[in-house]
N, CA, C and O atoms as a Maestro MAE file, in Angstrom:
{
 s_m_m2io_version
 :::
 2.0.0
}

f_m_ct {
 s_m_title
 :::
 protein
 m_atom[356] {
  # First column is atom index #
  i_m_mmod_type
  r_m_x_coord
  r_m_y_coord
  r_m_z_coord
  i_m_residue_number
  s_m_chain_name
  s_m_pdb_residue_name
  s_m_pdb_atom_name
  i_m_atomic_number
  :::
  1 25 98.358 20.698 120.948 1 A "MET " " N  " 7
  2 3 99.196 21.761 121.457 1 A "MET " " CA " 6
  3 2 99.793 21.306 122.880 1 A "MET " " C  " 6
  4 15 99.045 20.906 123.772 1 A "MET " " O  " 8
  5 25 101.067 21.384 123.022 2 A "GLN " " N  " 7
  6 3 101.630 21.032 124.204 2 A "GLN " " CA " 6
  7 2 101.619 22.148 125.325 2 A "GLN " " C  " 6
  8 15 102.134 23.250 125.141 2 A "GLN " " O  " 8
  9 25 101.006 21.787 126.475 3 A "ALA " " N  " 7
  10 3 100.907 22.781 127.509 3 A "ALA " " CA " 6
  11 2 101.826 22.551 128.719 3 A "ALA " " C  " 6
  12 15 101.862 23.276 129.714 3 A "ALA " " O  " 8
  13 25 102.535 21.495 128.516 4 A "GLN " " N  " 7
  14 3 103.632 21.096 129.615 4 A "GLN " " CA " 6
  15 2 104.653 22.169 129.737 4 A "GLN " " C  " 6
  16 15 104.887 22.968 128.830 4 A "GLN " " O  " 8
  17 25 105.244 22.160 130.872 5 A "ALA " " N  " 7
  18 3 106.454 23.026 131.036 5 A "ALA " " CA " 6
  19 2 107.680 22.254 130.521 5 A "ALA " " C  " 6
  20 15 107.675 21.027 130.424 5 A "ALA " " O  " 8
  21 25 108.728 23.024 130.195 6 A "VAL " " N  " 7
  22 3 109.979 22.464 129.876 6 A "VAL " " CA " 6
  23 2 111.060 22.822 130.928 6 A "VAL " " C  " 6
  24 15 111.107 23.931 131.461 6 A "VAL " " O  " 8
  25 25 111.884 21.860 131.180 7 A "THR " " N  " 7
  26 3 113.038 22.079 132.084 7 A "THR " " CA " 6
  27 2 114.342 22.177 131.385 7 A "THR " " C  " 6
  28 15 114.657 21.213 130.687 7 A "THR " " O  " 8
  29 25 115.114 23.143 131.456 8 A "ILE " " N  " 7
  30 3 116.391 23.091 130.851 8 A "ILE " " CA " 6
  31 2 117.399 22.341 131.644 8 A "ILE " " C  " 6
  32 15 117.483 22.534 132.856 8 A "ILE " " O  " 8
  33 25 118.163 21.501 131.030 9 A "SER " " N  " 7
  34 3 119.160 20.766 131.575 9 A "SER " " CA " 6
  35 2 120.187 21.552 132.411 9 A "SER " " C  " 6
  36 15 120.623 22.599 131.934 9 A "SER " " O  " 8
  37 25 120.596 21.146 133.585 10 A "ALA " " N  " 7
  38 3 121.598 21.892 134.426 10 A "ALA " " CA " 6
  39 2 122.807 21.955 133.688 10 A "ALA " " C  " 6
  40 15 123.563 22.897 133.925 10 A "ALA " " O  " 8
  41 25 123.138 21.061 132.783 11 A "SER " " N  " 7
  42 3 124.470 21.148 132.003 11 A "SER " " CA " 6
  43 2 124.472 22.020 130.945 11 A "SER " " C  " 6
  44 15 125.494 22.029 130.259 11 A "SER " " O  " 8
  45 25 123.461 22.846 130.612 12 A "VAL " " N  " 7
  46 3 123.467 23.739 129.491 12 A "VAL " " CA " 6
  47 2 123.525 25.150 129.964 12 A "VAL " " C  " 6
  48 15 122.830 25.504 130.916 12 A "VAL " " O  " 8
  49 25 124.338 25.987 129.332 13 A "THR " " N  " 7
  50 3 124.504 27.402 129.636 13 A "THR " " CA " 6
  51 2 124.367 28.044 128.280 13 A "THR " " C  " 6
  52 15 124.644 27.470 127.227 13 A "THR " " O  " 8
  53 25 123.917 29.281 128.383 14 A "ALA " " N  " 7
  54 3 123.609 30.117 127.105 14 A "ALA " " CA " 6
  55 2 124.206 31.524 127.294 14 A "ALA " " C  " 6
  56 15 124.310 32.083 128.385 14 A "ALA " " O  " 8
  57 25 124.572 32.011 126.156 15 A "VAL " " N  " 7
  58 3 125.038 33.407 125.981 15 A "VAL " " CA " 6
  59 2 124.080 34.020 124.875 15 A "VAL " " C  " 6
  60 15 124.072 33.575 123.727 15 A "VAL " " O  " 8
  61 25 123.331 34.994 125.261 16 A "LEU " " N  " 7
  62 3 122.390 35.664 124.426 16 A "LEU " " CA " 6
  63 2 122.963 37.017 123.934 16 A "LEU " " C  " 6
  64 15 123.595 37.759 124.685 16 A "LEU " " O  " 8
  65 25 122.702 37.309 122.597 17 A "ASN " " N  " 7
  66 3 122.985 38.659 122.046 17 A "ASN " " CA " 6
  67 2 122.058 39.002 121.084 17 A "ASN " " C  " 6
  68 15 121.138 38.219 120.853 17 A "ASN " " O  " 8
  69 25 122.170 40.286 120.348 18 A "ASP " " N  " 7
  70 3 121.255 40.643 119.357 18 A "ASP " " CA " 6
  71 2 121.134 39.728 118.079 18 A "ASP " " C  " 6
  72 15 120.120 39.681 117.381 18 A "ASP " " O  " 8
  73 25 122.202 39.059 117.870 19 A "GLU " " N  " 7
  74 3 122.374 38.229 116.638 19 A "GLU " " CA " 6
  75 2 121.834 36.713 116.883 19 A "GLU " " C  " 6
  76 15 121.762 35.906 115.956 19 A "GLU " " O  " 8
  77 25 121.471 36.412 118.191 20 A "GLY " " N  " 7
  78 3 121.041 35.058 118.380 20 A "GLY " " CA " 6
  79 2 121.592 34.656 119.761 20 A "GLY " " C  " 6
  80 15 121.563 35.434 120.714 20 A "GLY " " O  " 8
  81 25 122.103 33.394 119.829 21 A "SER " " N  " 7
  82 3 122.559 32.880 121.005 21 A "SER " " CA " 6
  83 2 123.398 31.666 120.747 21 A "SER " " C  " 6
  84 15 123.275 31.026 119.703 21 A "SER " " O  " 8
  85 25 124.317 31.318 121.765 22 A "VAL " " N  " 7
  86 3 125.136 30.156 121.730 22 A "VAL " " CA " 6
  87 2 124.839 29.393 122.911 22 A "VAL " " C  " 6
  88 15 124.895 29.916 124.023 22 A "VAL " " O  " 8
  89 25 124.510 28.121 122.729 23 A "LEU " " N  " 7
  90 3 124.358 27.258 123.830 23 A "LEU " " CA " 6
  91 2 125.497 26.320 124.084 23 A "LEU " " C  " 6
  92 15 126.068 25.815 123.117 23 A "LEU " " O  " 8
  93 25 125.874 26.045 125.309 24 A "LEU " " N  " 7
  94 3 126.930 25.025 125.509 24 A "LEU " " CA " 6
  95 2 126.338 24.008 126.405 24 A "LEU " " C  " 6
  96 15 125.824 24.278 127.490 24 A "LEU " " O  " 8
  97 25 126.445 22.738 125.859 25 A "ASP " " N  " 7
  98 3 126.105 21.599 126.639 25 A "ASP " " CA " 6
  99 2 127.372 21.128 127.327 25 A "ASP " " C  " 6
  100 15 128.171 20.492 126.640 25 A "ASP " " O  " 8
  101 25 127.649 21.361 128.585 26 A "LEU " " N  " 7
  102 3 128.935 21.050 129.283 26 A "LEU " " CA " 6
  103 2 128.950 19.613 129.425 26 A "LEU " " C  " 6
  104 15 130.072 19.112 129.498 26 A "LEU " " O  " 8
  105 25 127.937 18.826 129.482 27 A "GLN " " N  " 7
  106 3 128.060 17.354 129.678 27 A "GLN " " CA " 6
  107 2 128.516 16.728 128.330 27 A "GLN " " C  " 6
  108 15 129.366 15.838 128.301 27 A "GLN " " O  " 8
  109 25 127.953 17.200 127.273 28 A "ALA " " N  " 7
  110 3 128.326 16.565 125.981 28 A "ALA " " CA " 6
  111 2 129.432 17.252 125.295 28 A "ALA " " C  " 6
  112 15 129.967 16.735 124.314 28 A "ALA " " O  " 8
  113 25 129.829 18.479 125.797 29 A "GLY " " N  " 7
  114 3 130.881 19.173 125.198 29 A "GLY " " CA " 6
  115 2 130.556 19.747 123.781 29 A "GLY " " C  " 6
  116 15 131.423 19.838 122.912 29 A "GLY " " O  " 8
  117 25 129.278 20.124 123.601 30 A "ARG " " N  " 7
  118 3 128.862 20.615 122.313 30 A "ARG " " CA " 6
  119 2 128.385 22.022 122.384 30 A "ARG " " C  " 6
  120 15 127.816 22.418 123.401 30 A "ARG " " O  " 8
  121 25 128.584 22.800 121.362 31 A "TYR " " N  " 7
  122 3 128.022 24.115 121.128 31 A "TYR " " CA " 6
  123 2 126.931 24.136 120.139 31 A "TYR " " C  " 6
  124 15 126.966 23.383 119.165 31 A "TYR " " O  " 8
  125 25 125.923 24.995 120.350 32 A "TYR " " N  " 7
  126 3 124.759 25.024 119.394 32 A "TYR " " CA " 6
  127 2 124.591 26.578 119.131 32 A "TYR " " C  " 6
  128 15 124.551 27.357 120.083 32 A "TYR " " O  " 8
  129 25 124.503 26.974 117.937 33 A "SER " " N  " 7
  130 3 124.303 28.323 117.557 33 A "SER " " CA " 6
  131 2 122.831 28.540 117.200 33 A "SER " " C  " 6
  132 15 122.328 27.764 116.388 33 A "SER " " O  " 8
  133 25 122.105 29.505 117.721 34 A "LEU " " N  " 7
  134 3 120.752 29.817 117.605 34 A "LEU " " CA " 6
  135 2 120.593 31.129 116.800 34 A "LEU " " C  " 6
  136 15 121.292 32.108 117.059 34 A "LEU " " O  " 8
  137 25 119.713 31.131 115.872 35 A "ASN " " N  " 7
  138 3 119.456 32.423 115.133 35 A "ASN " " CA " 6
  139 2 118.532 33.197 116.069 35 A "ASN " " C  " 6
  140 15 118.152 32.704 117.131 35 A "ASN " " O  " 8
  141 25 118.165 34.460 115.646 36 A "PRO " " N  " 7
  142 3 117.324 35.222 116.641 36 A "PRO " " CA " 6
  143 2 116.032 34.574 117.048 36 A "PRO " " C  " 6
  144 15 115.639 34.631 118.213 36 A "PRO " " O  " 8
  145 25 115.364 33.952 116.087 37 A "VAL " " N  " 7
  146 3 114.079 33.302 116.493 37 A "VAL " " CA " 6
  147 2 114.357 32.148 117.616 37 A "VAL " " C  " 6
  148 15 113.767 32.121 118.696 37 A "VAL " " O  " 8
  149 25 115.277 31.263 117.232 38 A "GLY " " N  " 7
  150 3 115.697 30.300 118.192 38 A "GLY " " CA " 6
  151 2 116.109 30.872 119.596 38 A "GLY " " C  " 6
  152 15 115.770 30.282 120.622 38 A "GLY " " O  " 8
  153 25 116.810 31.973 119.624 39 A "ALA " " N  " 7
  154 3 117.137 32.569 120.815 39 A "ALA " " CA " 6
  155 2 116.005 33.175 121.550 39 A "ALA " " C  " 6
  156 15 115.975 33.178 122.781 39 A "ALA " " O  " 8
  157 25 115.037 33.708 120.787 40 A "CYS " " N  " 7
  158 3 113.782 34.149 121.393 40 A "CYS " " CA " 6
  159 2 113.057 32.995 122.033 40 A "CYS " " C  " 6
  160 15 112.602 33.163 123.165 40 A "CYS " " O  " 8
  161 25 112.913 31.895 121.451 41 A "ILE " " N  " 7
  162 3 112.199 30.695 122.029 41 A "ILE " " CA " 6
  163 2 113.109 30.208 123.299 41 A "ILE " " C  " 6
  164 15 112.574 29.907 124.366 41 A "ILE " " O  " 8
  165 25 114.421 30.156 123.118 42 A "TRP " " N  " 7
  166 3 115.217 29.734 124.279 42 A "TRP " " CA " 6
  167 2 114.924 30.711 125.533 42 A "TRP " " C  " 6
  168 15 114.722 30.265 126.662 42 A "TRP " " O  " 8
  169 25 114.923 32.019 125.239 43 A "GLN " " N  " 7
  170 3 114.770 32.894 126.399 43 A "GLN " " CA " 6
  171 2 113.329 32.718 126.999 43 A "GLN " " C  " 6
  172 15 113.136 32.825 128.210 43 A "GLN " " O  " 8
  173 25 112.384 32.461 126.156 44 A "CYS " " N  " 7
  174 3 110.942 32.204 126.668 44 A "CYS " " CA " 6
  175 2 111.030 30.941 127.517 44 A "CYS " " C  " 6
  176 15 110.432 30.918 128.593 44 A "CYS " " O  " 8
  177 25 111.747 29.872 127.097 45 A "LEU " " N  " 7
  178 3 111.864 28.703 127.903 45 A "LEU " " CA " 6
  179 2 112.515 29.006 129.305 45 A "LEU " " C  " 6
  180 15 112.057 28.593 130.370 45 A "LEU " " O  " 8
  181 25 113.598 29.749 129.169 46 A "ARG " " N  " 7
  182 3 114.314 30.118 130.466 46 A "ARG " " CA " 6
  183 2 113.386 30.906 131.417 46 A "ARG " " C  " 6
  184 15 113.546 30.868 132.637 46 A "ARG " " O  " 8
  185 25 112.462 31.582 130.851 47 A "GLU " " N  " 7
  186 3 111.489 32.410 131.657 47 A "GLU " " CA " 6
  187 2 110.413 31.454 132.184 47 A "GLU " " C  " 6
  188 15 109.638 31.869 133.046 47 A "GLU " " O  " 8
  189 25 110.318 30.207 131.722 48 A "GLY " " N  " 7
  190 3 109.281 29.343 132.293 48 A "GLY " " CA " 6
  191 2 108.057 29.409 131.475 48 A "GLY " " C  " 6
  192 15 107.040 28.853 131.889 48 A "GLY " " O  " 8
  193 25 108.063 30.080 130.280 49 A "LEU " " N  " 7
  194 3 106.768 29.999 129.449 49 A "LEU " " CA " 6
  195 2 106.493 28.712 128.859 49 A "LEU " " C  " 6
  196 15 107.398 28.001 128.422 49 A "LEU " " O  " 8
  197 25 105.317 28.399 128.832 50 A "ARG " " N  " 7
  198 3 104.845 27.089 128.117 50 A "ARG " " CA " 6
  199 2 104.651 27.325 126.640 50 A "ARG " " C  " 6
  200 15 104.635 28.476 126.203 50 A "ARG " " O  " 8
  201 25 104.503 26.272 125.853 51 A "GLN " " N  " 7
  202 3 104.465 26.349 124.421 51 A "GLN " " CA " 6
  203 2 103.404 27.244 123.823 51 A "GLN " " C  " 6
  204 15 103.663 27.951 122.849 51 A "GLN " " O  " 8
  205 25 102.294 27.224 124.353 52 A "PRO " " N  " 7
  206 3 101.246 28.203 123.752 52 A "PRO " " CA " 6
  207 2 101.644 29.605 123.958 52 A "PRO " " C  " 6
  208 15 101.436 30.432 123.071 52 A "PRO " " O  " 8
  209 25 102.242 29.949 125.151 53 A "GLU " " N  " 7
  210 3 102.735 31.302 125.370 53 A "GLU " " CA " 6
  211 2 103.880 31.728 124.548 53 A "GLU " " C  " 6
  212 15 104.007 32.881 124.137 53 A "GLU " " O  " 8
  213 25 104.739 30.741 124.310 54 A "ILE " " N  " 7
  214 3 105.890 31.050 123.317 54 A "ILE " " CA " 6
  215 2 105.403 31.298 121.837 54 A "ILE " " C  " 6
  216 15 105.862 32.176 121.106 54 A "ILE " " O  " 8
  217 25 104.452 30.442 121.511 55 A "GLU " " N  " 7
  218 3 103.771 30.659 120.129 55 A "GLU " " CA " 6
  219 2 103.187 32.120 120.044 55 A "GLU " " C  " 6
  220 15 103.474 32.848 119.094 55 A "GLU " " O  " 8
  221 25 102.439 32.487 120.968 56 A "ARG " " N  " 7
  222 3 101.816 33.887 120.884 56 A "ARG " " CA " 6
  223 2 102.929 34.862 120.910 56 A "ARG " " C  " 6
  224 15 102.853 35.868 120.205 56 A "ARG " " O  " 8
  225 25 104.025 34.631 121.715 57 A "ASN " " N  " 7
  226 3 105.154 35.652 121.678 57 A "ASN " " CA " 6
  227 2 105.721 35.780 120.226 57 A "ASN " " C  " 6
  228 15 105.931 36.895 119.747 57 A "ASN " " O  " 8
  229 25 105.949 34.707 119.576 58 A "LEU " " N  " 7
  230 3 106.485 34.660 118.244 58 A "LEU " " CA " 6
  231 2 105.583 35.307 117.167 58 A "LEU " " C  " 6
  232 15 106.026 35.956 116.219 58 A "LEU " " O  " 8
  233 25 104.253 35.062 117.410 59 A "GLU " " N  " 7
  234 3 103.228 35.631 116.479 59 A "GLU " " CA " 6
  235 2 103.331 37.154 116.467 59 A "GLU " " C  " 6
  236 15 103.359 37.842 115.447 59 A "GLU " " O  " 8
  237 25 103.387 37.610 117.763 60 A "GLN " " N  " 7
  238 3 103.490 39.073 117.949 60 A "GLN " " CA " 6
  239 2 104.864 39.675 117.576 60 A "GLN " " C  " 6
  240 15 104.918 40.685 116.874 60 A "GLN " " O  " 8
  241 25 105.929 39.086 118.024 61 A "LYS " " N  " 7
  242 3 107.210 39.659 117.783 61 A "LYS " " CA " 6
  243 2 107.622 39.647 116.218 61 A "LYS " " C  " 6
  244 15 108.198 40.587 115.670 61 A "LYS " " O  " 8
  245 25 107.264 38.516 115.619 62 A "TYR " " N  " 7
  246 3 107.750 38.283 114.290 62 A "TYR " " CA " 6
  247 2 106.639 38.530 113.204 62 A "TYR " " C  " 6
  248 15 106.911 38.509 112.004 62 A "TYR " " O  " 8
  249 25 105.453 38.752 113.658 63 A "GLN " " N  " 7
  250 3 104.296 38.803 112.721 63 A "GLN " " CA " 6
  251 2 103.996 37.633 111.929 63 A "GLN " " C  " 6
  252 15 103.726 37.769 110.736 63 A "GLN " " O  " 8
  253 25 104.016 36.505 112.473 64 A "VAL " " N  " 7
  254 3 103.811 35.191 111.729 64 A "VAL " " CA " 6
  255 2 102.445 34.604 112.062 64 A "VAL " " C  " 6
  256 15 101.884 34.887 113.121 64 A "VAL " " O  " 8
  257 25 101.937 33.824 111.200 65 A "GLU " " N  " 7
  258 3 100.755 33.181 111.419 65 A "GLU " " CA " 6
  259 2 100.784 32.155 112.585 65 A "GLU " " C  " 6
  260 15 101.832 31.570 112.859 65 A "GLU " " O  " 8
  261 25 99.637 31.938 113.270 66 A "PRO " " N  " 7
  262 3 99.658 31.036 114.405 66 A "PRO " " CA " 6
  263 2 100.209 29.662 113.982 66 A "PRO " " C  " 6
  264 15 101.009 29.109 114.737 66 A "PRO " " O  " 8
  265 25 99.835 29.065 112.819 67 A "ALA " " N  " 7
  266 3 100.245 27.797 112.310 67 A "ALA " " CA " 6
  267 2 101.816 27.761 112.173 67 A "ALA " " C  " 6
  268 15 102.503 26.795 112.504 67 A "ALA " " O  " 8
  269 25 102.237 28.801 111.703 68 A "ARG " " N  " 7
  270 3 103.697 28.865 111.502 68 A "ARG " " CA " 6
  271 2 104.523 28.844 112.879 68 A "ARG " " C  " 6
  272 15 105.519 28.148 113.074 68 A "ARG " " O  " 8
  273 25 103.970 29.679 113.748 69 A "ALA " " N  " 7
  274 3 104.576 29.807 115.129 69 A "ALA " " CA " 6
  275 2 104.535 28.503 115.730 69 A "ALA " " C  " 6
  276 15 105.535 28.048 116.287 69 A "ALA " " O  " 8
  277 25 103.295 27.772 115.649 70 A "ARG " " N  " 7
  278 3 103.112 26.520 116.347 70 A "ARG " " CA " 6
  279 2 104.106 25.423 115.856 70 A "ARG " " C  " 6
  280 15 104.657 24.625 116.614 70 A "ARG " " O  " 8
  281 25 104.277 25.470 114.476 71 A "ALA " " N  " 7
  282 3 105.213 24.533 113.853 71 A "ALA " " CA " 6
  283 2 106.542 24.676 114.213 71 A "ALA " " C  " 6
  284 15 107.236 23.696 114.483 71 A "ALA " " O  " 8
  285 25 107.040 26.044 114.246 72 A "ASP " " N  " 7
  286 3 108.357 26.305 114.471 72 A "ASP " " CA " 6
  287 2 108.825 26.042 115.931 72 A "ASP " " C  " 6
  288 15 109.924 25.567 116.217 72 A "ASP " " O  " 8
  289 25 107.862 26.409 116.823 73 A "VAL " " N  " 7
  290 3 108.208 26.111 118.300 73 A "VAL " " CA " 6
  291 2 108.182 24.581 118.490 73 A "VAL " " C  " 6
  292 15 109.076 24.031 119.133 73 A "VAL " " O  " 8
  293 25 107.217 23.923 117.966 74 A "SER " " N  " 7
  294 3 107.166 22.388 118.184 74 A "SER " " CA " 6
  295 2 108.415 21.796 117.667 74 A "SER " " C  " 6
  296 15 108.992 20.944 118.344 74 A "SER " " O  " 8
  297 25 108.901 22.188 116.481 75 A "ARG " " N  " 7
  298 3 110.066 21.634 115.942 75 A "ARG " " CA " 6
  299 2 111.296 21.938 116.757 75 A "ARG " " C  " 6
  300 15 112.098 21.062 117.080 75 A "ARG " " O  " 8
  301 25 111.419 23.231 117.086 76 A "PHE " " N  " 7
  302 3 112.591 23.605 117.969 76 A "PHE " " CA " 6
  303 2 112.698 22.844 119.208 76 A "PHE " " C  " 6
  304 15 113.735 22.283 119.563 76 A "PHE " " O  " 8
  305 25 111.550 22.838 119.886 77 A "ILE " " N  " 7
  306 3 111.482 22.187 121.261 77 A "ILE " " CA " 6
  307 2 111.832 20.691 121.111 77 A "ILE " " C  " 6
  308 15 112.587 20.149 121.919 77 A "ILE " " O  " 8
  309 25 111.299 20.046 120.106 78 A "ALA " " N  " 7
  310 3 111.579 18.632 119.779 78 A "ALA " " CA " 6
  311 2 113.007 18.414 119.603 78 A "ALA " " C  " 6
  312 15 113.575 17.481 120.169 78 A "ALA " " O  " 8
  313 25 113.681 19.330 118.753 79 A "THR " " N  " 7
  314 3 115.210 19.232 118.600 79 A "THR " " CA " 6
  315 2 115.854 19.338 119.890 79 A "THR " " C  " 6
  316 15 116.732 18.522 120.173 79 A "THR " " O  " 8
  317 25 115.517 20.264 120.725 80 A "LEU " " N  " 7
  318 3 116.170 20.447 122.006 80 A "LEU " " CA " 6
  319 2 116.004 19.240 122.890 80 A "LEU " " C  " 6
  320 15 116.955 18.869 123.577 80 A "LEU " " O  " 8
  321 25 114.817 18.589 122.914 81 A "VAL " " N  " 7
  322 3 114.610 17.384 123.701 81 A "VAL " " CA " 6
  323 2 115.433 16.188 123.169 81 A "VAL " " C  " 6
  324 15 116.018 15.420 123.931 81 A "VAL " " O  " 8
  325 25 115.449 16.069 121.826 82 A "ASP " " N  " 7
  326 3 116.237 15.053 121.210 82 A "ASP " " CA " 6
  327 2 117.759 15.082 121.570 82 A "ASP " " C  " 6
  328 15 118.424 14.057 121.722 82 A "ASP " " O  " 8
  329 25 118.241 16.336 121.690 83 A "ARG " " N  " 7
  330 3 119.616 16.470 122.046 83 A "ARG " " CA " 6
  331 2 119.893 16.566 123.510 83 A "ARG " " C  " 6
  332 15 121.036 16.826 123.887 83 A "ARG " " O  " 8
  333 25 118.909 16.372 124.370 84 A "GLY " " N  " 7
  334 3 119.029 16.371 125.720 84 A "GLY " " CA " 6
  335 2 119.289 17.661 126.457 84 A "GLY " " C  " 6
  336 15 119.787 17.704 127.582 84 A "GLY " " O  " 8
  337 25 118.906 18.748 125.725 85 A "LEU " " N  " 7
  338 3 119.079 20.142 126.247 85 A "LEU " " CA " 6
  339 2 117.988 20.544 127.175 85 A "LEU " " C  " 6
  340 15 118.190 21.331 128.099 85 A "LEU " " O  " 8
  341 25 116.806 19.991 126.922 86 A "VAL " " N  " 7
  342 3 115.613 20.248 127.763 86 A "VAL " " CA " 6
  343 2 114.827 18.961 127.907 86 A "VAL " " C  " 6
  344 15 115.058 17.983 127.196 86 A "VAL " " O  " 8
  345 25 113.873 18.986 128.864 87 A "ALA " " N  " 7
  346 3 112.962 17.873 129.009 87 A "ALA " " CA " 6
  347 2 111.648 18.395 129.321 87 A "ALA " " C  " 6
  348 15 111.524 19.439 129.962 87 A "ALA " " O  " 8
  349 25 110.532 17.635 128.847 88 A "TRP " " N  " 7
  350 3 109.212 17.993 129.316 88 A "TRP " " CA " 6
  351 2 109.067 17.607 130.739 88 A "TRP " " C  " 6
  352 15 109.625 16.600 131.174 88 A "TRP " " O  " 8
  353 25 108.307 18.408 131.503 89 A "THR " " N  " 7
  354 3 108.057 18.184 132.910 89 A "THR " " CA " 6
  355 2 106.573 18.086 133.155 89 A "THR " " C  " 6
  356 15 106.147 17.895 134.294 89 A "THR " " O  " 8
  :::
 }
 m_bond[355] {
  # First column is bond index #
  i_m_from
  i_m_to
  i_m_order
  :::
  1 1 2 1
  2 2 3 1
  3 3 4 2
  4 3 5 1
  5 5 6 1
  6 6 7 1
  7 7 8 2
  8 7 9 1
  9 9 10 1
  10 10 11 1
  11 11 12 2
  12 11 13 1
  13 13 14 1
  14 14 15 1
  15 15 16 2
  16 15 17 1
  17 17 18 1
  18 18 19 1
  19 19 20 2
  20 19 21 1
  21 21 22 1
  22 22 23 1
  23 23 24 2
  24 23 25 1
  25 25 26 1
  26 26 27 1
  27 27 28 2
  28 27 29 1
  29 29 30 1
  30 30 31 1
  31 31 32 2
  32 31 33 1
  33 33 34 1
  34 34 35 1
  35 35 36 2
  36 35 37 1
  37 37 38 1
  38 38 39 1
  39 39 40 2
  40 39 41 1
  41 41 42 1
  42 42 43 1
  43 43 44 2
  44 43 45 1
  45 45 46 1
  46 46 47 1
  47 47 48 2
  48 47 49 1
  49 49 50 1
  50 50 51 1
  51 51 52 2
  52 51 53 1
  53 53 54 1
  54 54 55 1
  55 55 56 2
  56 55 57 1
  57 57 58 1
  58 58 59 1
  59 59 60 2
  60 59 61 1
  61 61 62 1
  62 62 63 1
  63 63 64 2
  64 63 65 1
  65 65 66 1
  66 66 67 1
  67 67 68 2
  68 67 69 1
  69 69 70 1
  70 70 71 1
  71 71 72 2
  72 71 73 1
  73 73 74 1
  74 74 75 1
  75 75 76 2
  76 75 77 1
  77 77 78 1
  78 78 79 1
  79 79 80 2
  80 79 81 1
  81 81 82 1
  82 82 83 1
  83 83 84 2
  84 83 85 1
  85 85 86 1
  86 86 87 1
  87 87 88 2
  88 87 89 1
  89 89 90 1
  90 90 91 1
  91 91 92 2
  92 91 93 1
  93 93 94 1
  94 94 95 1
  95 95 96 2
  96 95 97 1
  97 97 98 1
  98 98 99 1
  99 99 100 2
  100 99 101 1
  101 101 102 1
  102 102 103 1
  103 103 104 2
  104 103 105 1
  105 105 106 1
  106 106 107 1
  107 107 108 2
  108 107 109 1
  109 109 110 1
  110 110 111 1
  111 111 112 2
  112 111 113 1
  113 113 114 1
  114 114 115 1
  115 115 116 2
  116 115 117 1
  117 117 118 1
  118 118 119 1
  119 119 120 2
  120 119 121 1
  121 121 122 1
  122 122 123 1
  123 123 124 2
  124 123 125 1
  125 125 126 1
  126 126 127 1
  127 127 128 2
  128 127 129 1
  129 129 130 1
  130 130 131 1
  131 131 132 2
  132 131 133 1
  133 133 134 1
  134 134 135 1
  135 135 136 2
  136 135 137 1
  137 137 138 1
  138 138 139 1
  139 139 140 2
  140 139 141 1
  141 141 142 1
  142 142 143 1
  143 143 144 2
  144 143 145 1
  145 145 146 1
  146 146 147 1
  147 147 148 2
  148 147 149 1
  149 149 150 1
  150 150 151 1
  151 151 152 2
  152 151 153 1
  153 153 154 1
  154 154 155 1
  155 155 156 2
  156 155 157 1
  157 157 158 1
  158 158 159 1
  159 159 160 2
  160 159 161 1
  161 161 162 1
  162 162 163 1
  163 163 164 2
  164 163 165 1
  165 165 166 1
  166 166 167 1
  167 167 168 2
  168 167 169 1
  169 169 170 1
  170 170 171 1
  171 171 172 2
  172 171 173 1
  173 173 174 1
  174 174 175 1
  175 175 176 2
  176 175 177 1
  177 177 178 1
  178 178 179 1
  179 179 180 2
  180 179 181 1
  181 181 182 1
  182 182 183 1
  183 183 184 2
  184 183 185 1
  185 185 186 1
  186 186 187 1
  187 187 188 2
  188 187 189 1
  189 189 190 1
  190 190 191 1
  191 191 192 2
  192 191 193 1
  193 193 194 1
  194 194 195 1
  195 195 196 2
  196 195 197 1
  197 197 198 1
  198 198 199 1
  199 199 200 2
  200 199 201 1
  201 201 202 1
  202 202 203 1
  203 203 204 2
  204 203 205 1
  205 205 206 1
  206 206 207 1
  207 207 208 2
  208 207 209 1
  209 209 210 1
  210 210 211 1
  211 211 212 2
  212 211 213 1
  213 213 214 1
  214 214 215 1
  215 215 216 2
  216 215 217 1
  217 217 218 1
  218 218 219 1
  219 219 220 2
  220 219 221 1
  221 221 222 1
  222 222 223 1
  223 223 224 2
  224 223 225 1
  225 225 226 1
  226 226 227 1
  227 227 228 2
  228 227 229 1
  229 229 230 1
  230 230 231 1
  231 231 232 2
  232 231 233 1
  233 233 234 1
  234 234 235 1
  235 235 236 2
  236 235 237 1
  237 237 238 1
  238 238 239 1
  239 239 240 2
  240 239 241 1
  241 241 242 1
  242 242 243 1
  243 243 244 2
  244 243 245 1
  245 245 246 1
  246 246 247 1
  247 247 248 2
  248 247 249 1
  249 249 250 1
  250 250 251 1
  251 251 252 2
  252 251 253 1
  253 253 254 1
  254 254 255 1
  255 255 256 2
  256 255 257 1
  257 257 258 1
  258 258 259 1
  259 259 260 2
  260 259 261 1
  261 261 262 1
  262 262 263 1
  263 263 264 2
  264 263 265 1
  265 265 266 1
  266 266 267 1
  267 267 268 2
  268 267 269 1
  269 269 270 1
  270 270 271 1
  271 271 272 2
  272 271 273 1
  273 273 274 1
  274 274 275 1
  275 275 276 2
  276 275 277 1
  277 277 278 1
  278 278 279 1
  279 279 280 2
  280 279 281 1
  281 281 282 1
  282 282 283 1
  283 283 284 2
  284 283 285 1
  285 285 286 1
  286 286 287 1
  287 287 288 2
  288 287 289 1
  289 289 290 1
  290 290 291 1
  291 291 292 2
  292 291 293 1
  293 293 294 1
  294 294 295 1
  295 295 296 2
  296 295 297 1
  297 297 298 1
  298 298 299 1
  299 299 300 2
  300 299 301 1
  301 301 302 1
  302 302 303 1
  303 303 304 2
  304 303 305 1
  305 305 306 1
  306 306 307 1
  307 307 308 2
  308 307 309 1
  309 309 310 1
  310 310 311 1
  311 311 312 2
  312 311 313 1
  313 313 314 1
  314 314 315 1
  315 315 316 2
  316 315 317 1
  317 317 318 1
  318 318 319 1
  319 319 320 2
  320 319 321 1
  321 321 322 1
  322 322 323 1
  323 323 324 2
  324 323 325 1
  325 325 326 1
  326 326 327 1
  327 327 328 2
  328 327 329 1
  329 329 330 1
  330 330 331 1
  331 331 332 2
  332 331 333 1
  333 333 334 1
  334 334 335 1
  335 335 336 2
  336 335 337 1
  337 337 338 1
  338 338 339 1
  339 339 340 2
  340 339 341 1
  341 341 342 1
  342 342 343 1
  343 343 344 2
  344 343 345 1
  345 345 346 1
  346 346 347 1
  347 347 348 2
  348 347 349 1
  349 349 350 1
  350 350 351 1
  351 351 352 2
  352 351 353 1
  353 353 354 1
  354 354 355 1
  355 355 356 2
  :::
 }
}
């Protein structure tokens, strides 16, 4: 389980709404659309929560098993890292 913090790239901006979120990577000129779960994880990252805290948040909010929350959060953060939107600190 990753307990490091994640830093959001300064070139990324987000617009959150009830249906999810849209991320804009100003440096790459790319948009990313997030579903409500992705938007929830993104908001947690913006608040400075670490991965275990985000997993617990998803477990409570969406009534999912810990293993599912852990897998979803890990995969989502790995994708963000791969695309240069966030970095482990």
